[in-house]
C-alpha positions, 0 to 999 in steps of 0.5 A: 760340320766341315773339316776346315773348322775341325782341330785335330786332337793329335797335332792341334792343327786344323784338319784341313792342313793335314799335318799328321796321319790322323788329320789326313785320314779324317780329311779323306773320310769326310771328303768321301762322305760328301752329301749333306755333311758339308752344308753349313748351318747358315746355308741350311737356314738360307735355304729354308728361308728361301723355301718359305718365301716361295711357299708364301708367294705361291700361296698368295698367288693362288688365293 
């Protein structure tokens, strides 16, 4: 999940705005983690569909 969709339990504002110390700490921690945590589910599904399409094309070309 990305921090632009998270709502802070402390101030009830979006974490991406960093209204309170809790928001700012969470935003900093999520930015530090990086990696796969920032990938949205839609992007992941699109990548899997593209991979499946490539596999099917290669399989059809070698048959």
